[in-house]
C-alpha positions in Angstrom: 0.0 0.0 0.0 1.4 3.4 -0.9 1.9 6.4 1.4 -1.2 8.5 2.0 -0.8 11.9 0.2 -1.1 13.9 3.5 1.6 11.8 5.1 4.1 14.0 3.3 2.9 17.1 5.2 5.5 18.0 7.9 3.7 21.1 9.1 0.0 21.8 9.6 -1.4 23.4 6.4 -5.1 24.2 6.6 -5.3 25.1 2.9 -3.6 21.9 1.7 -5.8 19.8 3.9 -9.0 21.6 2.7 -8.0 21.2 -0.9 -7.5 17.5 -0.4 -10.9 16.8 1.3 -13.0 19.2 -0.9 -12.2 16.8 -3.7 -13.3 13.8 -1.6 -16.7 14.8 -0.1 -17.7 11.2 0.5 -15.0 11.0 3.2 -16.2 14.1 5.0 -19.9 13.1 4.8 -19.2 9.6 6.2 -17.0 10.9 9.0 -19.5 13.6 10.0 -22.3 11.0 10.1 -20.2 8.7 12.2 -19.4 11.5 14.7 -23.1 12.7 14.9 -24.5 9.2 15.4 -21.9 8.2 17.9 -22.8 11.1 20.2 -26.5 10.9 19.4 -26.6 7.3 20.8 -24.9 8.5 24.0 -27.2 11.5 24.6 -30.3 9.5 23.8 -29.1 7.0 26.4 -28.8 9.8 29.0 -32.2 11.1 28.2 -33.8 7.6 28.4 -32.2 7.1 31.9 -33.5 10.5 33.0 -37.1 9.7 31.9 -37.1 6.2 33.4 -35.3 7.3 36.7 -32.4 5.0 35.9 -29.6 7.6 36.2 -28.1 6.2 39.3 -28.5 2.6 38.2 -26.9 3.2 34.8 -24.3 5.8 35.6 -21.3 3.5 35.3 -22.7 2.1 32.0 -23.0 5.6 30.5 -19.6 6.6 31.7 -18.2 3.5 30.0 -20.2 4.3 26.9 -18.8 7.8 26.7 -15.2 6.5 27.0 -15.8 3.8 24.3 -17.4 6.5 22.1 -14.3 8.7 22.3 -12.0 5.8 21.7 -14.0 4.7 18.6 -13.8 8.2 17.2 -10.0 8.3 17.4 -7.1 10.4 18.7 -8.7 13.9 18.2 -11.6 13.0 20.4 -9.5 11.0 22.9 -7.6 14.3 23.5 -10.8 16.0 24.3 -11.6 13.3 26.8 -8.1 13.6 28.3 -8.7 17.4 28.9 -12.0 16.7 30.6 -10.5 14.0 32.8 -8.5 16.6 34.7 -11.6 18.7 35.6 -13.3 17.2 38.7 -15.2 20.4 39.1 -16.7 20.1 35.6 -17.2 16.3 35.2 -19.1 14.1 37.6 -17.1 11.5 39.5 -18.3 8.4 37.6 -17.5 9.9 34.2 -14.2 11.3 35.5 -12.9 7.8 36.5 -13.6 6.4 33.1 -12.1 9.4 31.2 -8.9 9.1 33.3 -8.4 5.7 31.6 -7.9 7.6 28.3 -4.6 8.9 29.5 -2.7 5.6 29.1 -5.2 2.8 29.1 -6.3 2.8 25.5 -6.5 -0.3 23.3 -3.0 -1.0 21.9 -2.3 -1.8 18.2 -0.7 -5.2 17.4 2.9 -5.8 18.5 4.1 -7.0 15.1 3.1 -3.7 13.6 4.8 -1.7 16.3 8.0 -3.8 16.0 8.0 -3.5 12.3 7.7 0.3 12.6 10.7 0.4 15.0 12.8 -1.7 12.6 11.8 0.4 9.6 12.4 3.7 11.4 15.7 2.8 13.0 16.8 0.9 9.9 18.0 -2.2 11.7 16.6 -5.4 13.3 14.9 -5.0 16.7 17.4 -7.3 18.4 20.3 -5.0 17.3 18.7 -2.0 18.9 17.7 -3.3 22.3 19.1 -6.1 24.6 15.5 -6.8 25.6 12.1 -5.3 25.1 8.7 -6.1 26.7 6.5 -8.4 24.7 3.5 -6.2 25.3 3.2 -2.4 25.6 3.2 -1.0 29.1 1.0 1.9 28.1 -1.1 2.9 25.1 -2.1 6.6 24.5 -3.9 8.5 21.8 -0.9 8.9 19.4 1.3 5.9 20.3 2.2 3.2 22.7 5.2 2.5 25.0 7.4 -0.5 25.5 9.9 -1.0 28.4 13.3 -2.0 27.1 17.0 -2.1 28.0 19.9 -1.0 25.8 23.0 -3.0 25.3 24.8 -0.4 27.4 22.6 -1.3 30.4 20.2 1.8 30.6 16.6 1.1 31.2 14.5 2.9 28.6 11.0 3.6 27.4 10.4 3.1 23.6 7.6 5.1 22.2 6.1 4.0 18.9 3.6 6.0 16.9 0.2 4.5 15.8 0.0 3.6 12.1 -2.1 5.7 9.7 -2.5 8.6 12.0 -2.4 11.4 9.5 -5.6 10.6 7.5 -7.6 10.5 10.7 -6.1 13.7 12.2 -6.3 15.8 9.1 -9.9 14.8 8.4 -11.0 15.7 12.0 -9.1 19.0 11.8 -10.8 19.8 8.5 -14.2 19.1 9.9 -13.5 21.1 13.1 -12.3 24.1 11.1 -15.3 23.9 8.9 -17.6 23.7 12.0 -15.7 26.6 13.6 -16.2 28.9 10.6 -19.9 28.0 10.3 -20.6 28.4 14.0 -18.7 31.6 14.7 -21.4 34.1 13.8 -23.8 32.3 16.2 -21.5 32.1 19.2 -22.3 34.5 22.1 -18.7 34.8 23.3 -17.4 37.2 20.6 -14.9 34.7 19.3 -15.7 35.5 15.7 -13.0 34.5 13.2 -10.6 33.7 16.1 -12.4 30.4 16.6 -10.8 29.1 13.4 -7.4 30.4 14.6 -7.9 28.3 17.7 -8.5 25.2 15.6 -5.4 26.1 13.5 -3.3 26.5 16.7 -4.5 23.1 17.8 -3.7 21.7 14.4 -0.1 23.1 14.6 0.4 21.6 17.9 -1.0 18.2 16.8 1.4 18.1 13.9 4.3 19.0 16.1 3.2 16.2 18.5 3.3 13.5 15.9 7.0 14.4 15.1 9.0 12.6 17.8 12.2 14.3 16.8 10.6 17.6 17.6 9.4 16.1 20.9 13.0 15.1 21.8 14.3 18.6 21.1 11.5 20.0 23.2 12.4 17.7 26.1 16.0 18.8 26.0 15.1 22.5 25.9 12.7 21.9 28.9 15.4 20.1 30.8 17.8 23.0 30.2 15.3 25.5 31.6 15.0 23.4 34.8 18.6 22.2 35.1 19.0 24.0 38.4 15.8 22.7 40.0 16.2 19.2 41.6 12.4 19.0 42.1 11.8 18.7 38.4 12.9 15.6 36.5 13.0 15.3 32.7 14.0 12.0 31.0 17.1 11.9 28.9 16.7 11.3 25.1 18.7 8.5 23.3 19.0 10.0 19.8 20.7 6.9 18.3 17.5 5.0 18.9 15.0 7.7 17.9 13.4 8.9 14.7 10.3 10.8 13.6 8.0 7.9 14.6 10.1 6.2 17.3 11.4 7.9 20.5 13.7 6.2 23.0 14.0 7.9 26.4 15.0 7.3 30.0 12.6 5.1 32.0 10.9 7.0 34.8 10.4 5.2 38.1 7.4 6.9 39.6 3.6 7.1 40.1 0.9 8.9 38.2 -0.2 12.0 40.1 -3.7 10.7 40.4 -2.5 7.5 42.1 -2.9 9.0 45.5 -2.8 5.6 47.3 0.7 4.7 46.0 1.9 8.3 46.7 0.7 7.9 50.3 2.3 4.5 50.6 5.6 6.0 49.3 5.4 8.6 52.1 5.4 11.5 49.6 3.8 14.8 50.7 0.8 15.6 48.4 1.1 19.3 49.0 4.7 19.2 47.9 3.7 17.7 44.6 1.0 20.4 44.2 3.5 23.2 45.0 6.0 21.8 42.5 3.4 21.6 39.8 2.1 25.1 40.3 5.5 26.8 40.7 6.9 24.9 37.8 3.9 25.9 35.7 4.3 29.6 36.6 8.1 29.4 35.8 7.3 28.0 32.4 4.9 30.9 31.7 6.5 33.9 33.4 10.2 33.1 33.3 11.1 30.6 30.5 8.2 31.4 28.2 8.3 27.7 27.1 5.5 25.7 28.5 4.0 22.2 28.6 0.6 22.6 27.0 -0.7 19.0 27.8 0.0 18.4 31.5 -2.6 15.7 32.1 -1.9 13.1 34.8 -0.6 10.5 32.3 2.2 12.9 31.5 3.2 13.8 35.1 4.7 11.4 37.6 5.5 11.7 41.3 8.9 10.4 42.2 10.6 9.7 45.6 13.9 11.5 46.3 16.8 9.9 44.4 18.6 8.7 47.5 18.3 5.6 49.8 15.7 5.7 52.5 14.7 3.5 55.4 12.3 0.7 54.4 10.0 1.9 57.2 7.3 4.4 56.4 8.8 7.8 57.4 7.1 9.8 60.1 7.6 13.0 58.0 6.5 13.0 54.4 9.4 12.9 52.0 10.1 15.8 49.7 9.0 14.8 46.3 10.1 15.2 42.7 7.9 15.6 39.7 8.8 14.1 36.4 7.4 15.5 33.1 7.1 13.3 30.1 5.5 13.6 26.6 6.8 16.9 25.2 4.9 16.8 22.0 2.5 19.6 22.8 4.6 22.6 23.8 4.4 26.3 23.1 6.8 29.3 23.2 5.9 32.8 24.4 7.8 35.7 23.0 9.4 38.2 25.4 6.8 40.8 24.8 3.9 38.4 25.6 5.7 37.1 28.7 6.4 40.6 30.0 2.7 41.6 29.4 1.6 38.5 31.2 3.8 39.3 34.2 2.4 42.9 34.1 -1.2 41.5 34.2 -0.4 39.3 37.2 1.1 42.3 39.0 -1.9 44.5 38.2 -4.2 41.8 39.3 -2.4 41.5 42.7 -2.5 45.3 43.0 -6.2 45.4 41.9 -5.2 48.0 39.3 -8.1 47.3 37.0 -7.5 50.2 34.6 -4.0 48.9 33.9 -5.3 45.4 33.8 -7.7 46.4 31.0 -4.7 47.8 29.0 -2.9 44.5 29.6 -5.9 42.7 28.0 -5.4 44.9 24.9 -1.7 44.2 24.8 -2.3 40.4 25.2 -4.9 40.4 22.4 -8.1 39.8 24.4 -9.3 43.2 23.3 -8.6 45.0 20.0 -6.8 48.3 20.2 -9.8 50.3 18.9 -12.0 49.2 21.8 -13.0 51.9 24.4 -11.8 50.2 27.6 -13.4 52.8 30.0 -16.8 50.9 30.3 -14.9 47.6 30.7 -12.8 48.7 33.7 -15.7 48.5 36.2 -16.8 45.2 34.8 -13.3 43.8 35.3 -13.2 45.1 38.8 -16.5 43.4 39.6 -15.4 40.1 38.1 -12.0 39.8 39.7 -12.6 41.5 43.0 -15.6 39.2 43.7 -13.8 36.2 42.4 -10.8 36.8 44.7 -12.9 38.0 47.6 -11.4 39.0 50.9 -9.7 35.6 51.2 -7.4 34.1 48.7 -8.9 30.7 49.6 -12.0 31.7 47.5 -10.0 32.0 44.3 -9.7 29.4 41.6 -9.6 29.4 37.8 -13.1 27.8 37.6 -14.5 30.9 39.4 -12.6 33.2 37.1 -13.5 31.4 33.8 -17.2 31.2 34.8 -17.4 34.9 35.6 -15.2 35.9 32.6 -17.5 33.9 30.3 -20.4 36.0 31.5 -18.4 39.2 30.8 -17.8 38.1 27.2 -21.5 38.2 26.5 -21.5 42.0 27.0 -18.1 43.1 25.9 -15.9 42.5 22.8 -13.5 40.0 24.4 -12.0 37.3 22.3 -9.6 34.4 23.1 -6.3 34.7 21.2 -5.3 31.4 19.7 -2.1 31.1 21.7 -3.9 31.7 25.0 -6.3 28.9 24.3 -3.3 26.5 25.1 -2.3 28.6 28.1 -5.8 28.5 29.6 -6.0 24.8 28.9 -2.6 24.2 30.6 -3.6 26.3 33.7 -7.0 24.7 34.2 -5.6 21.2 33.6 -2.9 21.8 36.3 -5.5 23.1 38.7 -7.7 20.1 38.0 -4.8 17.8 38.8 -4.2 19.6 42.1 -7.9 19.4 42.9 -7.8 15.6 42.3 -4.8 15.3 44.7 -6.3 17.7 47.3 -9.9 18.8 46.9 -9.3 21.7 49.3 -6.4 23.1 47.2 -6.5 26.7 46.1 -4.0 27.6 43.4 -3.5 31.1 44.6 -2.1 30.0 47.9 0.9 28.7 46.0 0.9 31.2 43.1 0.9 34.4 45.1 3.9 33.5 47.3 5.7 32.5 44.2 5.0 35.8 42.5 5.8 37.7 45.7 9.2 35.9 46.0 10.0 36.6 42.3 9.3 40.3 42.8 11.4 40.5 46.1 14.3 38.5 44.8 14.4 39.4 41.1 17.8 40.6 39.9 16.8 41.7 36.4 15.8 45.4 35.6 12.4 44.2 34.5 11.6 42.5 37.8 12.8 45.5 39.7 10.6 47.8 37.6 7.6 45.6 38.5 8.5 45.7 42.2 8.5 49.5 42.1 5.2 49.4 40.3 3.8 47.3 43.1 5.2 49.6 45.9 4.3 53.0 44.3 0.9 54.1 43.2 0.2 57.7 42.2 3.7 58.7 43.2 3.1 57.6 46.8 4.9 54.7 48.6 2.4 52.0 49.5 3.6 50.7 52.9 0.8 48.2 53.2 1.7 46.6 49.9 5.3 46.0 51.1 3.9 44.4 54.3 1.5 42.3 52.3 4.2 41.2 49.8 6.5 40.1 52.6 3.7 38.3 54.4 2.5 36.6 51.3 6.1 35.5 50.3 6.5 33.9 53.7 3.2 32.1 53.6 4.8 28.7 52.8 7.4 29.2 55.5 10.5 28.7 53.3 11.4 32.3 52.2 14.6 33.8 53.5 14.2 37.6 53.5 17.9 38.4 54.0 19.1 37.8 50.3 16.3 40.1 49.2 17.4 42.8 51.7 20.9 42.5 50.4 19.8 42.9 46.8 17.6 45.8 47.8 20.5 47.6 49.5 22.7 47.0 46.5 20.0 48.4 44.2 19.5 51.5 46.5 23.2 52.3 46.3 23.4 51.9 42.5 22.9 54.6 39.9 19.7 52.8 38.9 18.3 53.2 42.5 18.6 57.0 42.6 14.9 57.5 41.9 14.0 55.0 44.6 16.3 56.7 47.2 14.5 60.0 46.5 11.1 58.4 46.8 11.9 56.6 50.0 12.9 59.9 51.6 9.7 61.4 50.4 7.7 58.4 51.7 9.3 58.6 55.1 8.5 62.3 55.5 5.3 62.9 53.3 2.3 64.6 54.8 4.7 66.6 57.0 5.4 63.7 59.4 7.9 60.9 60.0 6.2 57.6 59.1 7.7 55.8 62.2 4.4 53.8 62.7 4.7 52.2 59.3 8.4 51.5 59.7 7.7 50.0 63.2 5.0 47.6 61.7 7.4 46.6 59.0 10.2 46.0 61.5 7.9 43.9 63.7 7.2 41.7 60.6 10.8 41.0 59.8 12.8 41.5 63.1 12.8 37.8 64.1 14.4 36.8 60.8 17.1 39.5 60.7 19.6 38.7 63.5 22.2 41.4 64.0 25.2 39.3 62.8 23.5 38.1 59.6 22.2 41.6 58.9 25.7 43.1 59.4 27.3 40.6 57.1 24.7 41.1 54.4 25.0 44.9 54.7 28.8 44.6 54.5 28.6 42.4 51.4 26.2 44.9 49.7 28.3 47.9 50.6 31.6 46.4 49.4 30.2 46.3 45.9 30.3 50.1 45.8 33.5 50.9 47.6 36.5 52.1 45.7 38.5 49.1 46.9 35.7 46.6 46.0 38.1 44.9 43.6 40.7 44.2 46.3 38.8 44.1 49.6 39.1 41.0 51.7 35.8 40.0 53.5 36.3 37.8 56.6 35.3 34.3 55.9 35.4 34.7 52.1 37.9 34.3 49.3 36.8 37.4 47.5 39.6 39.5 46.0 
């Protein structure tokens, strides 16, 4: 059998795909009918159960029917099910348990086909590539399946093999989705307009990148480089000699799926540690690196015990955990401007500066530049202030997205194509956290992270944003500095002294001239010394700043600006 014409496509091309299927209407008609009748059968079953009061009796049957329907429709719909499987606040429990099986418990394709693909792609017999390989796949996902193997050099590896004949199914579904998006856009109440087709195109681009395993390997190495200094995040090594566009050989990960709470408990790993790693790593990807994992469902995230020997007894204190990321097919890159605008939006949200937040929405593409933002500012204030409430415990992305959806009915908001993936990534990570701990609130981890970044940032951009937090209308906001320090210390693992040292160095630099002037004004404004505010601030930090440590930190900061800084010897150091 010859190669399918669309197999030659290396990048998503909506025009080429449309041109191919317009000349083959029988394919699109047959696929459309199959999709419609598959879901019609499911929804009629739900309606029958409701009318006959059999909902409770048949709930497991319907959940299984939904899972089988998505599997029968192929990889595109399986990915929809995977996204829903991470939202316990959107999907009822019985459906959720079945949809979770879509992450790595899909029907495998025959071994002889998989092994022939490996031999053809690596251009050598299977027994020359691997010393041993499992006779059956250990996991089967939407786009491929995984075997456990060992190289002749002794390393234990995972061998990922792509499903055969993927491209005809993927391209046909993408063509139908794009057609449906263009037809439905004028009728949608969420002001998505033409951007809905752009969202489909973004999904298509990522899907094509995902079926290229060489691209996935490059993504994994880039991701590993970004987190090379963080021992909490594990990325498997790639074995390029045993990899190709449809076969990927990578380091075997010894861990547990994040949703396997029982095994995590038995291993003595702290669930809240895992949540904190996931949230802070996600924020780092978006706000620092700009390169983020767009498909972080539980099948792609593993909890790992610390990589050191431990006593066989269950520890009295939960072990600090590691989190391993796998499957780097669906990634995305934010440019520097978008990343900076995103950080600005977070800062303005923390400050509740809704006029500036509205401008951020324009910069990020949620509003067009010709829109009058003045009527939108009060609406944003209502949505975000009520969503956050007086307690950060009341905040979650579900609350925000629900309220924001209501706002989109009345104002010309739209979802930029790139942000569809960001939103998906954020809500997926929150969904995983809710599965591990139903009482989790993402802001309890996110705000301390942002506060620490502002207080410890060494780049001019971060310092500028810290000044933006601390000054409003030309006046120093004492309460904001207090809140920032208090929030940063929420998790109990923030050392203020390095921040104080950086702050002193900044004050003494040429760049800090404006801040020096503003601090003098802040201490004496309104014709009085603000000793009360200074006293409150000192009470907040005095226990942490012991005189000896404070003196050494101040000396280290001052020496940077002395004429003899190049030759001064600091006691206890090798500096020269």
